[in-house]
C-alpha positions in Angstrom: -87.3 10.9 -36.4 -90.4 10.3 -34.2 -93.2 8.5 -36.0 -96.8 9.9 -35.8 -98.3 6.7 -34.5 -97.8 4.3 -31.6 -97.3 0.6 -32.1 -98.0 -2.3 -29.7 -97.2 -6.0 -29.9 -96.4 -9.0 -27.8 -92.6 -9.4 -27.5 -92.7 -13.0 -26.2 -94.1 -16.0 -28.1 -97.7 -16.9 -27.9 -98.5 -19.5 -25.1 -98.6 -20.0 -21.4 -95.7 -19.2 -19.1 -94.5 -17.4 -16.0 -94.1 -14.0 -17.6 -95.1 -12.4 -20.9 -93.9 -9.1 -22.3 -96.0 -6.6 -24.3 -94.1 -3.7 -25.9 -95.3 -0.2 -27.0 -93.3 2.4 -28.9 -94.3 5.9 -30.1 -95.1 9.4 -29.0 -98.4 8.3 -27.1 -96.7 5.4 -25.3 -96.6 7.0 -21.8 -100.1 8.4 -21.9 -101.5 5.1 -23.1 -99.7 3.3 -20.3 -100.9 5.8 -17.7 -104.5 5.2 -18.8 -104.1 1.4 -18.6 -102.5 1.7 -15.1 -104.9 4.5 -13.9 -101.8 6.4 -12.9 -101.4 10.2 -13.1 -97.7 10.4 -12.2 -95.0 10.2 -14.9 -92.9 7.1 -15.1 -89.2 7.3 -14.3 -86.8 6.5 -17.1 -85.5 2.9 -16.9 -87.2 2.4 -13.5 -89.4 -0.7 -13.1 -92.8 0.1 -11.5 -95.3 -2.3 -10.1 -98.8 -1.4 -11.3 -102.3 -2.7 -11.6 -103.8 -3.0 -15.1 -107.4 -1.8 -15.7 -109.7 -2.3 -18.6 -112.0 0.3 -20.1 -114.6 -0.3 -17.4 -112.0 0.5 -14.7 -112.0 -3.2 -13.7 -108.5 -4.6 -12.7 -107.4 -7.6 -14.7 -103.7 -8.1 -13.8 -100.7 -6.9 -11.8 -97.6 -6.2 -13.8 -94.2 -4.5 -13.9 -93.9 -1.5 -16.2 -90.5 -0.3 -17.5 -90.3 3.0 -19.2 -87.5 3.9 -21.7 -87.5 7.6 -22.6 -86.5 8.7 -26.1 -84.0 9.0 -27.5 -82.2 6.5 -25.3 -84.3 3.5 -26.1 -84.2 0.6 -28.6 -86.3 2.4 -31.2 -85.2 5.9 -30.3 -88.8 6.7 -29.3 -90.6 6.4 -25.9 -90.9 2.6 -25.2 -92.9 0.8 -22.4 -92.6 -2.9 -21.7 -95.4 -4.6 -19.7 -94.1 -7.7 -17.9 -97.4 -9.4 -17.1 -98.4 -12.9 -16.1 -97.9 -15.3 -19.0 -101.5 -15.9 -20.1 -102.5 -15.3 -23.7 -105.7 -13.8 -22.4 -103.9 -11.1 -20.4 -101.5 -10.3 -23.3 -104.4 -9.9 -25.7 -106.2 -7.7 -23.2 -103.2 -5.3 -22.8 -103.0 -5.1 -26.6 -106.7 -4.5 -26.9 -106.7 -1.7 -24.3 -103.7 -0.1 -25.9 -105.5 -0.1 -29.3 -108.6 1.3 -27.7 -106.4 4.2 -26.5 -105.0 4.9 -30.0 -102.2 2.4 -30.6 -102.1 0.0 -33.6 -100.6 -3.5 -33.8 -97.0 -3.5 -35.0 -96.0 -5.1 -38.4 -93.3 -7.8 -38.4 -89.9 -6.2 -37.6 -91.4 -2.7 -37.1 -89.7 -2.0 -33.8 -86.3 -2.8 -35.3 -87.3 -0.8 -38.5 -87.9 2.2 -36.3 -84.6 1.7 -34.6 -82.9 1.7 -38.0 -84.7 4.8 -39.2 -83.9 6.6 -36.0 -80.2 5.8 -36.3 -80.0 3.4 -33.3 -78.8 0.6 -35.6 -77.4 0.4 -39.1 -78.7 -2.2 -41.6 -76.0 -4.7 -40.8 -76.9 -4.6 -37.1 -80.6 -4.7 -37.9 -80.2 -7.9 -40.0 -78.3 -9.5 -37.1 -81.3 -9.0 -34.8 -83.3 -11.5 -36.9 -80.2 -13.8 -37.0 -79.8 -13.7 -33.2 -83.5 -14.8 -32.8 -83.3 -17.5 -35.4 -79.7 -18.6 -35.0 -79.0 -22.2 -34.1 -76.0 -23.4 -32.2 -73.6 -21.7 -29.8 -71.3 -20.5 -32.5 -74.2 -18.8 -34.3 -75.1 -17.0 -31.1 -71.6 -15.8 -30.6 -71.3 -14.5 -34.2 -74.5 -12.6 -34.3 -73.9 -11.0 -30.9 -70.7 -9.6 -32.2 -72.3 -8.4 -35.4 -75.1 -6.8 -33.4 -72.5 -5.0 -31.3 -71.1 -3.4 -34.4 -68.0 -5.3 -35.3 -69.0 -6.1 -38.9 -70.2 -2.5 -39.3 -66.8 -1.2 -38.2 -65.1 -3.3 -40.8 -67.3 -1.8 -43.5 -66.8 1.7 -42.1 -63.0 1.2 -42.3 -63.4 0.1 -45.9 -65.5 3.1 -46.6 -62.8 5.4 -45.2 -60.2 3.9 -47.6 -62.6 4.5 -50.5 -63.4 8.1 -49.4 -59.7 8.8 -49.0 -59.0 7.5 -52.6 -62.0 9.5 -53.9 -60.7 12.7 -52.3 -57.4 12.5 -54.2 -59.2 11.9 -57.4 -61.6 14.8 -56.9 -58.7 17.1 -56.0 -57.0 16.2 -59.2 -60.2 16.9 -61.2 -61.3 20.1 -59.4 -58.2 21.8 -58.0 -54.9 20.5 -59.1 -53.7 22.0 -62.4 -50.0 22.1 -61.5 -49.5 18.6 -60.3 -49.9 19.6 -56.6 -50.1 15.9 -55.6 -47.3 14.3 -57.7 -48.0 10.8 -56.3 -51.8 11.0 -56.4 -52.1 7.9 -58.6 -49.9 5.9 -56.1 -51.9 7.1 -53.1 -55.2 6.2 -54.8 -53.8 2.8 -55.7 -52.7 2.2 -52.1 -56.1 3.1 -50.7 -58.1 1.1 -53.2 -55.8 -1.9 -52.7 -56.4 -1.8 -49.0 -60.1 -1.5 -49.4 -60.1 -4.5 -51.9 -58.0 -6.6 -49.5 -60.4 -6.1 -46.6 -63.5 -6.5 -48.8 -62.3 -9.7 -50.3 -61.7 -11.1 -46.8 -65.2 -10.4 -45.9 -66.6 -12.0 -49.1 -64.6 -15.1 -48.4 -66.1 -15.3 -44.9 -69.7 -15.7 -46.2 -69.7 -19.5 -46.6 -68.6 -19.9 -43.0 -71.0 -17.2 -41.8 -73.8 -19.0 -43.7 -73.0 -22.3 -42.1 -72.9 -20.8 -38.6 -76.1 -18.9 -39.1 -78.3 -21.2 -41.2 -76.7 -24.5 -40.2 -75.0 -27.1 -42.4 -76.6 -29.7 -44.6 -75.1 -33.2 -44.3 -76.6 -35.9 -46.5 -76.2 -39.7 -46.2 -76.1 -41.6 -49.4 -75.2 -44.9 -50.9 -76.7 -48.1 -52.3 -79.7 -49.9 -50.7 -79.2 -51.9 -47.5 -75.8 -50.3 -46.8 -76.9 -49.0 -43.3 -77.8 -45.4 -44.1 -80.8 -45.3 -41.9 -79.0 -47.0 -39.0 -76.2 -44.5 -39.3 -78.7 -41.7 -39.4 -80.3 -42.8 -36.2 -76.9 -43.3 -34.5 -75.8 -39.8 -35.5 -79.0 -38.4 -34.1 -79.0 -40.6 -31.0 -82.6 -41.4 -31.6 -84.7 -43.7 -33.8 -86.1 -41.4 -36.5 -85.7 -43.5 -39.6 -87.2 -47.0 -40.2 -84.5 -49.7 -40.3 -85.1 -52.9 -42.2 -83.1 -55.6 -44.0 -85.4 -55.2 -47.0 -83.7 -53.1 -49.7 -85.4 -49.8 -50.6 -87.2 -49.3 -47.3 -86.4 -45.5 -47.4 -88.5 -44.0 -50.2 -88.3 -40.3 -49.3 -85.7 -38.0 -47.7 -85.8 -37.8 -43.9 -84.5 -34.7 -42.2 -83.5 -34.0 -38.6 -81.5 -31.4 -36.8 -78.5 -32.0 -34.5 -75.7 -29.8 -33.1 -72.1 -30.8 -33.3 -69.4 -28.6 -31.7 -71.8 -25.6 -31.5 -72.8 -26.0 -35.2 -76.4 -26.7 -36.2 -76.5 -29.5 -38.7 -79.5 -30.7 -40.8 -78.9 -34.4 -41.2 -80.7 -36.2 -44.1 -81.3 -39.8 -44.8 -82.0 -40.7 -48.4 -83.3 -43.5 -50.6 -80.8 -46.0 -51.7 -79.2 -45.2 -55.0 -79.9 -47.8 -57.7 -81.8 -48.3 -61.0 -85.4 -48.8 -60.3 -88.6 -49.0 -62.4 -90.8 -48.6 -59.4 -92.4 -45.1 -59.5 -92.3 -44.2 -55.8 -88.7 -45.4 -55.3 -87.6 -43.6 -58.4 -89.0 -40.3 -57.1 -87.2 -40.9 -53.8 -83.9 -41.4 -55.7 -84.5 -38.2 -57.7 -85.1 -36.3 -54.4 -82.0 -37.8 -52.9 -80.0 -36.7 -55.9 -81.2 -33.1 -55.5 -80.4 -33.1 -51.8 -76.9 -34.4 -52.5 -76.2 -31.6 -55.1 -77.0 -28.9 -52.5 -75.3 -30.5 -49.5 -72.4 -29.1 -47.6 -71.1 -32.5 -46.8 -72.1 -35.9 -48.4 -71.5 -39.1 -46.5 -71.1 -41.7 -49.1 -71.5 -45.2 -47.6 -70.0 -48.4 -49.0 -68.8 -51.8 -47.9 -65.8 -54.0 -48.8 -67.8 -55.8 -51.5 -68.6 -52.6 -53.4 -66.1 -49.8 -53.7 -68.3 -47.7 -56.0 -69.2 -44.4 -54.4 -72.2 -42.5 -55.5 -71.4 -39.0 -56.9 -73.5 -36.6 -58.8 -72.6 -33.7 -61.2 -72.6 -30.3 -59.7 -71.8 -31.3 -56.1 -71.2 -28.1 -54.1 -70.0 -29.5 -50.8 -67.4 -31.9 -49.4 -67.4 -35.6 -50.3 -66.7 -38.0 -47.4 -66.3 -41.8 -48.1 -67.6 -43.9 -45.1 -66.8 -47.6 -44.8 -69.7 -49.0 -42.9 -70.2 -52.4 -41.2 -66.6 -52.5 -40.0 -67.5 -54.9 -37.3 -68.0 -57.6 -40.0 -64.5 -57.2 -41.6 -61.0 -58.1 -40.6 -58.2 -55.5 -40.5 -56.7 -56.5 -43.8 -60.1 -55.9 -45.6 -60.5 -52.6 -43.8 -57.0 -51.4 -44.8 -57.5 -52.5 -48.4 -60.7 -50.5 -48.7 -59.2 -47.5 -47.0 -56.2 -47.6 -49.3 -58.4 -47.1 -52.3 -60.2 -44.0 -51.0 -58.6 -40.9 -49.6 -60.1 -39.6 -46.4 -62.1 -42.7 -45.8 -63.7 -43.0 -42.3 -64.4 -46.5 -40.9 -67.5 -47.0 -38.8 -70.0 -49.5 -37.6 -73.4 -48.0 -37.4 -74.6 -51.1 -35.6 -72.1 -51.1 -32.7 -71.3 -47.4 -32.7 -67.6 -47.9 -33.4 -65.9 -45.0 -35.1 -69.0 -42.7 -34.8 -67.1 -40.0 -32.8 -64.4 -40.0 -35.4 -67.0 -39.6 -38.1 -68.5 -36.6 -36.3 -65.1 -35.0 -36.1 -64.6 -35.6 -39.8 -67.9 -33.9 -40.6 -66.8 -30.9 -38.6 -63.5 -30.7 -40.3 -65.2 -31.1 -43.7 -67.3 -28.0 -43.0 -64.1 -26.0 -42.5 -65.6 -23.9 -39.7 -63.0 -22.3 -37.4 -62.7 -23.7 -33.9 -62.2 -20.1 -32.5 -64.3 -17.4 -34.1 -63.7 -14.8 -31.4 -61.3 -12.8 -33.6 -63.2 -13.0 -36.9 -66.4 -11.5 -38.2 -68.4 -12.9 -41.1 -71.0 -11.8 -43.6 -74.3 -13.2 -42.4 -76.8 -12.6 -45.3 -77.0 -13.2 -49.0 -77.7 -9.5 -49.5 -74.5 -8.5 -47.8 -72.5 -11.0 -49.9 -74.0 -9.9 -53.2 -73.4 -6.1 -52.5 -69.9 -6.9 -51.2 -69.2 -8.5 -54.6 -70.5 -5.4 -56.4 -68.0 -3.4 -54.3 -65.2 -5.8 -55.2 -66.0 -5.5 -58.9 -65.8 -1.7 -58.8 -62.6 -1.8 -56.8 -61.0 -4.2 -59.3 -62.1 -2.0 -62.2 -60.6 1.0 -60.5 -57.2 -0.8 -60.2 -57.3 -1.7 -63.9 -58.0 2.0 -64.8 -55.0 3.0 -62.7 -52.7 0.9 -64.9 -53.5 3.2 -67.9 -51.3 6.1 -68.9 -52.4 8.8 -68.7 -54.9 7.9 -65.9 -58.5 9.0 -66.7 -59.5 10.6 -63.4 -63.1 11.1 -64.6 -63.5 7.3 -65.1 -61.8 6.7 -61.8 -64.3 8.9 -60.0 -67.2 6.9 -61.5 -65.8 3.5 -60.4 -64.8 4.7 -56.9 -68.2 6.2 -56.3 -69.8 2.9 -57.4 -67.7 1.1 -54.7 -68.7 3.7 -52.2 -72.4 3.3 -53.1 -72.1 -0.4 -52.5 -70.7 0.0 -49.0 -73.6 2.5 -48.3 -76.1 -0.1 -49.5 -74.6 -2.6 -47.1 -74.9 -0.3 -44.1 -78.3 1.0 -45.3 -77.4 4.5 -46.2 -78.8 4.3 -49.7 -80.9 1.2 -49.6 -84.3 1.3 -51.4 -87.6 1.1 -49.5 -88.4 -2.2 -51.2 -85.3 -3.9 -49.9 -85.9 -2.5 -46.4 -89.5 -3.8 -46.5 -88.3 -7.2 -47.6 -85.7 -7.4 -44.8 -87.9 -6.3 -41.9 -90.9 -8.4 -43.1 -89.0 -11.5 -42.3 -88.7 -10.5 -38.6 -91.1 -11.8 -36.0 -93.8 -9.4 -34.7 -92.7 -7.5 -31.6 -89.1 -7.2 -32.6 
């Protein structure tokens, strides 16, 4: 599909730099570019051309490199031109202004990728990974999203879809053709195909937590009583002084967040107010906020010392709970062993001296349960994919339950199998509503 209009946008962030890129896509792309460059000759496909850029008064304002991508072999499936100009916001805005004067309009967020999706250059799983590639944090996130963008996750769903189609074909044959039991083992064949689809779909659903951690990063919250060394540990884990450290109990009144990367995984580390009973309004609010952070954390580091073995826990904790014995530089080995013996998985550190910090970092990574090697695995990367995958699983499970009946009701089987098939199509974007598409692409940056 070729859209009627031509869109233009900066493809690089606003600011000053060596080079900036402005992108056009649409049927008037080449003619607009020829006008800006005062060039009559056609551009060669995928050939970089050095040009001078002119304004509407025929005054030159920059030298640039123009690269032309002829449809349908381009990102959007339309004619695309990329101007690589000097990295001045004034020049970028001038190119966009001149393109608009010649009939282009500014692109909406994600509109280039939306056009790529509509024109069949990407399916919806791949399109979602474009945003994930841009916003991904950490080396493992980059590796994962590159593989999703290259089509590995889509292939998994296409394989699942084929199992479902095969099962549906047996059911439809029994309904429409077979009156003399032409396929005597039809029920068994359907059961095999649906079981295979369910096995693969369930694996993907189970991958979502790890995929979410790799993509969005993990939340690690430090908690414990006042004056236990939470802020000192927070600073040590960040390798910088972000939180105020004081011997006065209750110094931290609010949550303090900072990002760090361990082993290729982005982690949002949070220091919290000391947990205790307090009548002071601001401190009580800090404790309430700390409790909310703890509930939603992927890993909670609960600090304690040898004089106080109570660990703060909260109802509804979603993540892992890791006891941390701090101030180990002040205790003898007998005290440390006694404290460790009372708490499974206890990690001993000294935030003051740095002892045991590397062991704590490794314990955090283990608690997140992220695979060391993700090169052979693909993951679901969005909540939408996870939700629709679960819809598919429910339909497949219902199909298997129907197959246990005697006689088998093929009409009901057909309904459930089609429900599973529709779920896979929604994941890939074959039957996705316009509202969902608009919501997905509106979260992209302009120019992508």
